[in-house]
N, C-alpha and C positions, 0 to 999 in steps of 0.2 A: 503494499500500499504506499503510494506516494504521499510524504509529508507536505502539507500546506506551507508555503513560504511565509515566513513572518513579515508582517507590514512594518515598514520604516516610517520615520518622520517625514520623508519626501512623499511617500504615498498618501499619507494624511494630508499633506499640504496640497497635493494635486487634486484630491477628491473634495477638499473644502474650498478650494479655489483661492487660497491664501498663501503667503510666503512661509517658509520653513521657520523663519524668526517668529512669526505669529503663533505658529503651532507650539513652539518652544516656549513662548510667553504664557500660553494657556496652560500647558503641562506644569511649567515651574511656578506659576502664580507670582512672578517676580516684577511683572509690569502690567499696566492696566490695559484691557482690551475691550472693545465695544460688545455689549451683551449679545447683539445679534451675530457678530463674528464669533464669539466664544461659543454660541449654540451651534453654529456651523462646524467648527473645529471638533466640539465634543460628539456630534452627530457622526463625523467622519471616523474618529476614534472608536466609537462604539461599533460602527459597520465594519470596520477592518479588524477590530479586535486588537487594536495596537497597544503594546506595552512598552512604556518609556525604557530606554537602556540607562539604567541608573549609573553604571560604571562610566559611560560616555559623559553623562551630565556632570559627574564628579570630576572628570577630567578638564572639563570646560571651566567649572566653577572653582576648582582646586579645594573643593570642600567635601569631605566625606559625610554621607548621611547615616553612617554606621558608628555606633558606640560599643566599647568593649566592656563586658561584666566578668569579673573573676569571682568564683565562689568556691568555698572550702570543699563542698560536696552537695550531692543532691538527694542523699538518704534522709536528710533532716528536712521536714516540711517547712521549718522556719525560712530556709533559703528560698524555697519555691514561692512562698507568700510575698517575700520581699522583691524577688524578681518580677512577680505580677505586678506589683506597685511601679517598678521601674519601666517595665514594658508598656504598660498602658499610658503613662505619663509620656514616654518617649515617642510613642506611636502618634499621639496628638501633635507632637512637634515635628513630625516628619522623619523621625529617626527610627532605625531598626537596631537590633542586638545581635552582637556576636559573643556567644557565652563560652567560657572556658572553665573547666572544673580543675582545681589544684590539688584535690585528693588529700586535703588538710595536710600538705607537705610545703613547707616555707621555701625550698629550693624550687620545687614545681611551680609554685606561686609566681616566682620571678620569671621562669620560662614561660608561663602562660602570658604574663604581661609583655614580654618581648615579643611574643608571637602576635599579640594584638597590635603592638606598635608597627611591626612589620607590615601589617594589613592596612595601615594608614587610617585607624579609627580616629574620630574626632576628640574622644575623650574616653577615660576609663573610670569605672566604678568597681572598687574592690570591698567585698563584703566580708567582714570579720578578718580583717588582714593580720599578718604576723610581721611586726616592724622591728623586732629587736635586733641587736648585733650588727652585723654586715648588711643586713637588708635594710637598715635605716638609711645608710649612704646610697643604696640603690634607689630608694625612693626620693631622696634629695635631688639626685640627678634627673630621675624621670620626670618630676614635676616641672623642671626647666624646659621640658620639651612638649609636654602635654597635659591638658587639664585632668586633675585627678580628685576624686572624691572617695573618702573611706566611710563605710557603713560600720558602726561599732568599732571604730579603731580609736585607741586612746593615747598613743605615743605621739606626741605633737611634733609635726614636720612642717616647716615654714611652707606657705603657699598651697598646701594641701587643705580642701575642704572636708569638714566632718559632719556627718548626720548620725546621730547616735541617741539611744536612750540613756538616761542617767542610771546605768546599772549598778553603780555603787550605792546610789540612794535606794534603788529597787531592792538590792540585797539586804540592805539595813532594814528596809519596811518589812521585808520576808521575815528576817531574823526576830525583829520587834514583834511582830505577830505570833510567832512561835513562843517568844518569851512570855508574851502576855497570856499565853495558853498554859503557862507553867513549866515548859521545856527548859531544862538546863543542859542537858547532855545532848548537844546538837552536832551531827555528823555532817561534814562538808564533802560534797562529791563534785570534782571537776576533772578536767582534761589536759591535754598538752596542745601547744601551737596555736594559741589563740589569745589575743589581747584581752577579749572578754572574760575568759576564765581567770586571767591574772587579776583583773580589776575586781572581779567579785570574790576571790580568795583574800585580797588585800582587805576589802571590806569586811569579810567575815572575821579576819584576824583582828581588827580594830573594834568590832563589836564584841567579840567573845573576850578580849583582853580588858575591855573597859567594864565588862560586867563579871570579871573574875571567873570565867568558865573556860578559858583558852586551854586546849590540849593538843599538842602536835600530832597525837595519834588520831585525832578525829578528823583530819585532813586526808582525804583519799583522792589519788590520781589514777583515773581508769584508762589513760593513754588517749587514744584517737576517740573524739566524742561527737562526731558529725555524720555518722552513717548508721544504717539501720543495725549494724552489729553492735553498736553502743549499748543497746537493750541488753545484749547477752553479755557483753564484757563487763557491764555495771553489775549485772546479777551475779556473775562469777566472783567478781572482786568482793562485793557486799556480803556474800554468804560467808565470807572468810573473816571479814572485818566486824560485822555487826555482833557475833557472839563474843568477841574480844572486847569491844568498847561498851557494849549494852546501851545504845543510844535510845532516847525516848523520840527523837525527830531527826529527819535527814533533809537536808537543804541540797538541792541539786541544780547545777548550773544550766541544764536545759531539761525539757520534758521527756526526751529519750532516756536519759539518765534516770529520772523520776520513775518511768516505766520498769527499768531495770531494778530499781530499789524496791518497788511494790513486788515484783517477782521474787526477789530474793528473800523478802520477809514472808511471803507465802510458802516458799520452799522451806524456810525455817520454822514454820508453824506459827509465826507471828500475824496477828490481825492488824490491818491497816483500816482505820486509824486507831484502833482501841489500844493496841500494844506500842505501836510506832506510827507517829505521823510523818507523812512525805510531802514535801512542797517541791515544785517544779519551776521551770523558768521558760518563757516564751509564748505560752497559750497556743500552741499549734492545735490543729483541728483533732489529732488523735487524743489530746489530753482530756477531752470530754466524751470520748467513745469507749475508753476503758473502765474497767470496774476494780476499784472505786474511781470515780472521775477525779481528775487531779486538781488540787489547788495549786495555783501557778501565778506568775507575774506576766501580765499581758505586755508584750514588746511593741505593740502598734505596728506590726510587720509591714503592712501595706503601706502606711504612712512613712516608714523609713524608706521604702523603695521609691515612693512618689516625691518625696522632699530631696532625695539624692538626684533623682532625675531632673528636677527643677534647677537645683543648684549647679549640676553640671552644664546644663544648657546655657545658664548664665555665664559661666566661665568660658565656654566655648565662644560666645558672643563677646568676650572681652570683659567681662565682669571680674571683680575680685574674689578670692577665696573667702568662705565664711564658715561659721560653726552653728549648728542647729541641734539642740538638745530637746528631745521629747520626754515626757514622763511615763514611768511604768504605773500599771494599775493592778492591784491585788485582786485576783479572781479566787473566791473561797468557794471550794467545792466539797468533795467527800473524803479526801485523803488526809485531812487533818483534824484534830479534836484536841480537847483539854488533856493535859498530861495526867496519867492515873498512877504513874510510879513515884515513888519518893526520891527526892534529889539526893 
């Protein structure tokens, strides 16, 4: 079967009886065109099923309509909902996304970014970046070449824009909630290679030290924390730790870890929340679909994405870097209750 030849901008111009420049103006919307002329051009586009050549247009304007997004992984629904906010906002501005997954690996994160730069994207959004050590210098050089926005990145780098929740305050709020329920032996569950986990652990240390309940044995690192295996690795690790430290509550850096904590308690014959309270972070969709439903901190995931998109567009158009901080919201569900054990 012979394939139908694709219509070109020249074909559209001939059918509409106008110049190629006029068709270009209608397609790009960058110059005013008389309504009757626009209608003729649009009718020709529809009849010929003409699809504009984005690459050719970008060569002419020297402006890419693609932005890059780097995400640690796709196994955590948190990232999917943030990306949804980015994509919808960028689409309204005429941009498309090129997504790279860093697999929660700081070195691969830099490789992903270099790949995006080589593809001439107009700007890059990095979700939950890892910026410590040599990677800080990498980002310092990068932002001199291309607009850059961090979502939930907390290590300050000049000229990078930041959109984040106040996770330190959110952690404090979650711990204070557990404290008010009478919990004094509170386990902290975090992971590796994330500025977000570092911020939460620091807030945990401050809160527990100020209240005289800090114990180094109550800090648990499960390793990689942003894929579906997180539930399993958290369960395995906590089944060993919980009998040793006998916590009355478990604070988890995300909801996947919280699911693992709940499974560990069930395997150990502990009831959640009667014997042990569990609180998560993010408020992903799964947090209200499990049994018991998870008490968690809502990170406003869609708003994180849409705000990051808006800031990046501003930077692409010549605007200055900025910092936006959103508030976390405590969502109380079934996995927490008043402490029944003696301190």
